[in-house]
C-alpha positions in Angstrom: 96.5 90.7 120.5 99.6 90.3 122.6 102.7 92.2 121.4 106.2 92.0 122.8 108.9 94.7 122.7 112.2 95.1 124.5 111.6 99.0 124.7 108.0 100.2 124.8 107.8 104.1 124.5 104.5 105.6 125.2 104.4 109.1 123.7 106.3 110.8 120.7 107.4 114.2 121.5 111.1 115.3 121.7 111.5 113.0 124.7 110.2 109.8 123.1 111.8 110.2 119.8 115.2 111.1 121.3 115.2 108.1 123.5 114.0 105.7 120.6 116.7 107.0 118.4 119.3 106.6 121.2 118.4 102.9 122.2 117.7 101.9 118.6 121.1 102.6 117.3 122.4 100.2 120.1 120.6 97.4 118.4 119.8 95.6 121.7 116.0 94.7 120.9 112.8 95.7 119.4 111.7 99.3 119.9 108.1 100.4 119.8 106.7 104.0 120.1 102.8 104.3 121.0 101.6 107.6 119.7 98.1 108.8 120.6 97.5 110.9 117.4 99.9 111.3 114.4 103.6 111.7 114.9 103.6 115.2 114.2 101.1 116.3 116.7 103.0 116.3 119.9 103.2 119.3 122.3 106.9 119.7 121.3 105.7 121.0 117.9 103.9 124.0 119.8 107.1 125.3 121.4 108.1 128.4 119.9 110.8 130.1 121.9 113.8 127.8 121.7 116.3 125.6 123.6 118.6 127.0 126.4 122.2 126.0 126.3 125.5 127.6 127.0 127.1 128.0 123.7 128.8 131.5 123.6 131.6 131.0 126.1 133.0 134.4 125.8 130.0 136.0 127.6 128.2 132.8 129.1 129.3 129.9 131.3 127.5 127.0 133.3 127.5 128.8 136.5 125.4 131.6 135.2 122.9 129.2 133.6 122.6 127.2 136.8 122.2 130.2 138.8 119.4 131.6 136.6 117.6 128.2 136.8 117.8 128.1 140.5 116.4 131.8 141.0 113.5 131.0 138.5 112.7 127.8 140.4 112.5 129.8 143.7 115.5 127.5 145.0 113.3 124.4 145.2 115.0 122.9 142.0 117.3 119.8 142.7 121.0 121.2 142.3 122.1 117.8 140.9 119.5 117.7 138.2 120.1 121.4 137.3 123.8 120.8 137.0 123.2 117.6 135.0 121.1 119.3 132.3 123.0 122.4 132.0 126.3 120.6 131.7 125.1 118.0 129.4 123.1 120.5 127.1 125.9 121.4 124.7 126.6 117.8 123.7 122.9 117.1 123.1 122.6 120.2 121.1 125.1 118.5 118.8 123.2 115.4 118.8 119.9 117.3 117.6 122.0 118.9 114.9 123.3 115.5 113.9 119.6 114.1 113.6 119.1 116.9 111.2 117.5 119.7 113.3 118.4 123.2 112.0 119.0 126.1 114.5 119.3 129.8 113.1 122.9 130.9 112.6 124.6 134.3 111.9 126.5 135.1 108.9 129.8 134.0 110.6 128.2 130.5 111.2 127.6 130.9 115.1 124.3 130.3 116.5 122.0 133.4 116.6 121.1 133.4 120.2 118.1 135.0 121.8 117.5 136.1 125.4 114.3 135.3 127.2 112.8 136.2 130.7 114.9 135.1 133.7 118.1 134.5 131.7 121.0 136.5 132.4 122.7 136.1 129.1 121.8 135.4 125.4 121.7 131.6 125.2 118.5 130.5 123.4 119.0 128.5 120.2 116.0 128.9 117.9 114.5 128.2 114.6 112.8 131.5 113.7 109.7 131.4 116.0 108.8 127.8 115.5 111.7 125.9 117.2 109.6 123.2 118.6 108.1 122.4 115.2 111.6 122.2 113.7 112.8 120.0 116.4 109.7 117.7 115.8 110.3 117.7 112.1 113.9 116.8 112.2 113.3 114.1 114.8 110.3 112.6 112.9 112.5 112.3 109.9 115.1 110.5 111.7 112.6 108.2 113.4 111.0 107.3 110.1 114.3 106.7 108.5 115.3 104.1 111.3 114.1 100.7 110.5 114.6 99.7 114.1 111.9 101.8 115.6 108.2 100.8 115.0 105.7 103.5 115.4 102.0 102.9 116.2 100.2 106.1 115.4 96.7 106.8 116.7 97.0 104.1 119.4 96.0 104.9 123.1 97.7 103.6 126.2 94.9 102.9 128.7 97.0 101.5 131.6 100.4 100.3 132.5 100.5 96.7 133.6 101.9 95.8 136.9 101.5 92.9 139.4 98.1 94.3 140.2 96.8 92.7 137.0 98.1 89.4 138.3 95.9 89.7 141.3 98.4 91.0 143.8 97.4 93.7 146.1 99.4 96.9 145.3 99.4 100.1 147.4 101.5 103.0 147.7 103.6 101.1 150.5 104.2 98.1 148.3 108.2 98.0 148.2 108.7 96.7 144.7 106.1 97.6 141.9 107.1 96.3 138.5 105.9 97.5 135.1 105.5 94.8 132.5 104.2 96.9 129.7 100.7 98.5 128.8 97.3 97.8 127.7 96.8 100.0 124.4 93.7 100.7 122.5 93.9 99.9 118.8 91.8 102.5 116.9 91.0 100.1 114.0 89.6 97.1 116.0 88.5 99.3 118.9 90.1 96.5 121.2 92.4 96.9 123.9 95.8 94.9 123.0 98.4 93.7 125.5 101.9 95.1 125.1 104.5 93.3 127.0 107.9 94.9 127.5 111.2 94.5 129.3 111.3 98.3 129.8 108.7 100.8 129.4 109.2 104.7 129.1 106.6 107.2 129.7 106.9 110.3 127.5 103.3 111.6 127.3 103.8 115.2 127.8 101.9 117.8 129.8 98.4 118.4 131.1 97.4 121.7 129.9 94.2 120.5 128.5 92.8 120.2 132.0 92.4 123.9 131.9 89.9 126.0 130.0 92.4 128.1 128.1 95.9 126.5 127.3 98.8 127.0 124.8 98.8 123.1 124.7 97.0 121.0 122.2 93.8 119.3 123.2 95.8 116.0 123.4 97.6 117.2 126.5 95.5 115.5 129.1 98.0 114.2 131.5 97.7 110.5 130.5 101.3 109.5 131.7 100.9 111.1 135.0 97.5 109.6 135.8 98.5 106.1 134.6 101.4 106.0 136.8 99.5 107.6 139.8 96.9 104.9 139.5 99.5 102.2 139.4 100.6 103.6 142.7 103.8 105.4 141.4 105.2 108.5 143.1 104.3 112.0 141.7 105.8 115.2 142.9 105.3 119.1 142.6 101.9 119.0 141.0 101.0 122.4 142.4 103.5 124.0 140.1 101.5 124.6 136.9 103.2 127.3 134.8 100.9 129.7 133.1 102.6 131.5 130.0 102.0 135.1 130.4 101.3 135.8 126.8 99.0 133.7 124.6 97.1 135.6 121.8 93.7 136.6 123.1 91.3 135.4 120.2 87.9 134.4 121.6 87.1 130.8 120.5 90.7 129.7 120.3 91.4 128.1 123.6 92.9 124.7 122.8 95.4 125.6 121.9 95.6 129.2 122.2 98.2 130.7 120.1 101.4 131.2 121.8 103.2 134.5 121.7 106.7 133.4 122.5 108.6 134.8 125.4 111.4 135.7 123.0 109.2 138.6 121.8 109.7 140.2 125.1 113.4 139.4 124.9 113.4 141.0 121.6 112.1 144.2 123.2 108.4 143.8 123.4 106.7 145.9 126.2 103.5 144.9 128.1 100.9 147.6 128.3 97.4 148.1 129.0 95.1 148.7 126.0 95.3 152.5 126.6 99.2 152.3 126.3 100.0 152.4 130.0 102.9 150.2 131.2 102.6 148.4 134.5 105.3 145.9 134.9 107.2 148.6 136.9 104.7 148.2 139.7 105.7 144.3 140.2 109.4 143.8 139.2 112.5 145.8 138.4 113.0 143.4 135.4 109.9 144.8 133.9 108.6 142.7 130.9 111.7 140.3 131.3 110.7 139.1 134.7 110.3 135.4 135.3 106.9 133.9 134.0 105.1 133.5 137.2 105.7 137.2 138.2 104.5 138.3 134.8 101.6 136.1 134.7 100.4 137.1 138.2 100.9 140.8 137.3 98.8 140.5 134.1 96.1 138.6 136.0 95.9 141.3 138.6 95.8 144.1 136.0 93.0 142.5 134.2 91.0 142.1 137.4 91.8 145.7 138.6 90.6 147.3 135.1 87.9 144.6 134.2 89.8 143.5 131.1 89.9 140.3 129.3 93.3 141.0 128.0 96.6 143.2 128.0 98.7 144.1 125.2 102.3 143.4 124.0 103.8 146.3 122.0 106.5 145.8 119.5 105.5 148.7 117.1 108.6 150.5 118.3 110.9 148.0 116.7 112.1 147.7 113.1 109.2 146.3 111.1 111.4 144.3 108.8 113.3 142.8 111.7 110.2 142.0 113.7 108.8 140.1 110.4 112.1 138.3 110.0 112.4 137.2 113.6 108.7 136.2 114.2 107.3 135.3 110.8 104.5 132.8 112.2 103.3 135.2 114.9 103.2 138.0 112.2 101.1 135.9 109.9 98.8 134.5 112.6 98.1 138.0 113.8 97.6 139.3 110.4 95.0 136.6 109.8 92.8 138.1 112.5 93.4 141.8 111.4 96.5 142.7 113.6 99.5 144.1 112.1 102.0 143.6 114.9 104.5 146.2 113.4 101.7 148.9 113.8 99.2 147.4 116.2 99.4 146.1 119.8 99.1 142.4 120.3 96.2 141.4 122.6 97.5 138.6 125.0 96.6 137.0 128.3 97.9 134.1 130.5 97.0 130.5 129.7 98.1 127.1 131.3 101.3 126.2 129.7 103.6 123.8 131.4 103.6 121.2 134.3 106.7 121.6 136.4 105.7 118.7 138.5 104.8 115.1 137.4 106.2 111.6 137.8 109.0 111.7 140.1 112.3 110.5 138.7 116.0 110.1 139.5 118.9 111.4 137.4 118.6 108.4 135.1 114.8 108.9 134.5 113.8 105.9 136.7 110.4 106.2 138.4 109.4 104.6 141.8 108.2 101.6 139.6 110.9 99.2 138.5 111.3 98.8 134.8 109.4 102.1 134.2 111.2 105.4 133.0 109.5 108.8 132.6 110.9 111.5 130.4 109.9 115.1 129.3 107.1 117.2 130.7 105.4 114.2 132.3 108.2 113.7 134.7 109.6 115.6 137.6 113.3 115.6 137.4 113.6 118.4 139.8 115.2 120.8 137.2 112.3 123.3 137.2 111.5 123.5 140.9 108.8 126.1 141.7 108.9 127.6 138.1 110.5 126.6 134.9 112.9 128.9 133.4 112.1 129.6 129.7 113.4 127.2 127.1 114.9 124.8 129.7 112.3 122.1 129.0 113.3 120.9 125.6 117.0 120.4 126.5 115.8 118.6 129.7 113.9 116.1 127.6 116.9 115.4 125.4 119.3 115.1 128.2 117.3 112.7 130.3 116.7 110.7 127.0 120.4 110.3 127.0 120.9 109.2 130.7 117.7 107.0 130.5 118.9 105.3 127.4 122.4 104.6 128.8 120.7 103.2 132.0 118.2 101.0 130.3 120.7 99.6 127.8 122.8 98.5 130.6 119.9 96.8 132.4 117.4 95.6 129.6 119.1 92.1 129.6 118.2 91.6 133.2 114.7 91.4 132.4 112.3 89.1 130.5 108.7 89.2 129.4 106.1 88.3 132.0 104.1 85.7 130.1 101.4 85.4 132.9 99.8 88.9 132.1 96.1 88.4 131.4 94.6 90.1 128.3 92.4 93.0 128.9 88.9 92.0 130.1 85.8 93.9 128.8 83.3 91.2 129.0 79.8 92.5 130.0 80.5 96.0 128.9 78.7 97.9 126.3 79.5 100.5 123.6 79.2 103.9 125.0 76.2 105.8 123.5 76.1 108.5 126.0 79.0 110.8 124.5 77.3 113.9 125.9 78.2 112.8 129.4 82.0 112.7 128.5 82.1 116.0 126.5 80.0 117.7 129.2 82.4 116.4 131.9 85.4 117.6 130.1 84.0 121.0 129.9 83.4 121.0 133.6 86.9 119.9 134.5 88.1 122.9 132.4 85.9 125.3 134.2 86.8 123.9 137.7 90.3 124.2 137.1 90.4 127.5 135.5 88.1 129.1 138.0 89.4 127.4 141.3 93.1 126.2 140.7 94.3 128.9 138.4 97.1 131.6 138.7 95.8 132.9 142.1 94.4 130.4 144.6 92.8 130.2 148.0 91.8 127.4 150.2 88.1 128.1 149.6 88.5 128.0 145.9 90.5 124.7 146.2 88.3 122.9 148.4 85.4 123.8 146.0 87.5 122.2 143.1 88.1 119.2 145.3 84.4 118.7 145.8 83.5 119.2 142.2 86.2 116.9 141.0 85.4 114.2 143.5 81.8 114.2 142.1 83.0 114.0 138.4 85.5 111.2 139.5 82.7 109.0 140.9 80.6 109.6 137.8 83.2 108.9 135.4 84.6 105.7 137.1 81.0 104.3 137.2 80.6 104.9 133.4 84.1 103.4 132.7 83.3 100.2 134.4 80.0 99.8 132.3 81.3 100.8 128.9 84.1 99.6 126.5 87.3 101.6 126.8 87.6 104.6 124.4 90.0 107.3 124.0 87.7 110.0 125.2 86.5 108.4 128.4 90.2 107.4 129.2 91.3 111.0 128.5 88.4 112.2 130.8 89.5 109.8 133.5 93.1 111.1 133.2 92.1 114.7 133.2 90.1 114.2 136.5 93.0 112.4 138.2 95.4 115.2 137.2 93.0 117.9 138.3 92.7 116.1 141.7 96.5 115.9 142.1 97.1 119.6 141.2 94.4 120.6 143.7 95.5 118.1 146.5 99.2 119.3 146.1 98.1 122.9 146.1 96.0 122.5 149.3 99.1 120.8 150.9 101.6 123.6 150.4 100.9 126.2 153.1 103.0 129.1 151.4 103.2 131.0 148.2 106.2 129.6 146.3 107.1 129.7 142.8 104.1 129.2 140.5 101.8 128.3 143.4 100.3 131.5 144.8 97.6 131.4 147.5 95.9 134.4 149.1 95.8 132.4 152.3 99.6 132.4 152.5 100.7 135.5 150.4 104.3 136.5 150.2 104.4 139.2 147.3 104.1 142.7 148.6 101.8 143.8 145.9 99.2 141.0 146.8 99.3 141.6 150.7 
C-alpha cells in the first residue's frame, strides 16, 4: 500500500504530539502520526519530576536558568540552543496548559514549584510525581479531539526513504540527501507499506533499552537515531548517556525500573548507605543535590567499594503526610513491595535514563537530511551538552516542536511527493521462525552495554564492547536479509546500531567530560 501525507510524524511522545497539534491547526495539509505501540505508551509518560521554566520572576530569571544549564552541561552546551529553549519556555508552558495539561498550584493560584539537582531556584512545574503521564494525557486528549490528525497505532517505521531507494549511491559525503517518507510495518497485514511525505519528523524518543537496567520502557530502542544514521544522516554526542542516580532497586524490574524522581532529593531526601551513613559529602559540596552525573558516579563507586547492589534514599525525617501528598505514586509503588517510605529507607541504584546526544539538528529542528526534522530525545539540539539538567527535556521537546512547526509550515509548499519511490521488496524472504536468536541477541546487547559502556568506562572495556557488537551486527544483518521484516528484528538492528554509536563516540572522546567518564582520562579527584 502507498499512503501520502504532507506531514509524517514518526513517534508520539510530547515532541510528536506537540508538533502534530501545531501544524494541524494551520490546516496546510494532511498530518499522520506513526506510533509503534499505543498512544499512551511513550517515554514521556514515565517522566516523574516535571518541566523546568522560569515563572517566579521575583526570585528567578532567564540568566540563572541559562547558567544552571551550562554548568550541568559541562559548558559543552550550545549557548544559542540554551537561550532559545529557556526564553521560549514560559510561552510553551501556556501552550501546554491551553491543551489541557494540569500543573499543581498553590492556594493563591500560582504554580507549586519544585527544585531539583543542579537548579539554583525553585522552577520545576509538576503534577504530583507523575508529570509526564499528565502531559501525555493532556496531549493525547487534544490529539484525539483533533480531526486533522490521523494516528496509526502499533505501526513500526522500518526505514526512512531517501534517494538511496531510487538506486543512487548515498554516502556521508553526499551533499544533498532528501527524505521522501518512510517504510512502515502494518501489524495487521505484516506487510511493509510506503508512506510518502512532503516533510518527515522523527520523534522516536530515547534508547535506554539498549542497557540491561533502565528507567525507560522496553520500546526505547533508539529507532529514530538508528534509521537516520543508516540513511547517512549526522548524529552527535552519543557518548553522553545520562544514568539516573535513583531508580527503585527491585530485582526483576529492569525495563523499566521504577524511577524515584530527583524531586525527592530536592524535597530533602538524603542518600545513605544501608547502614545509615551518608557519603555524598565525599564527592560534592552540594551533597544529594549535585548534578546527576556526579551523584550517579558517587553511588556507583560506593556500591563497588562496599560490594552493594544498591544504596538508600532517606525521607523518613520529613512529615509523613506531606511525603504522601507530594509523592503519591512513589509511596504506593514502594508500599506494594513492602516499603513504607515514611518509615523505611528506599533502596535505589543508577540506571540508564536519557540520551543527551542523538540526531544533530539546528535551531529549527532541521537535520542534515533535507525535508527531515528531529525533535525530542532522539535529537541533539545542543541544549544538554555533556549532561542534561533535570527537567529540561520535556520543555525542550515543546519548544523545538514550535520552531520546527513554524519552519515546516513556511516550507511545506515547496515540496511534492516523489512518485518514483519503489514499494518495499521482501521477495525471496521467509517468515522468521528463529525468535530465540533475536531474544538472545537483545539480552546480549543489554549485557555488553551495561558491563562495558556504563557509568564508568575504559578503553579496554569499550574495545571489548565494540568487538561483541560487531559480531552481533554481522549476525543480525545476515538474518534481516533472509527473513521478512518484523518489529523485533528491526528493534534489534536499531539497538545494535545505537550501541555501536555510543561505544564509538566514547572511544573518540579522549577526556572525561560530563556524563562520559573514563579511567584512562580521569579528571575527578576522587577517581584519580
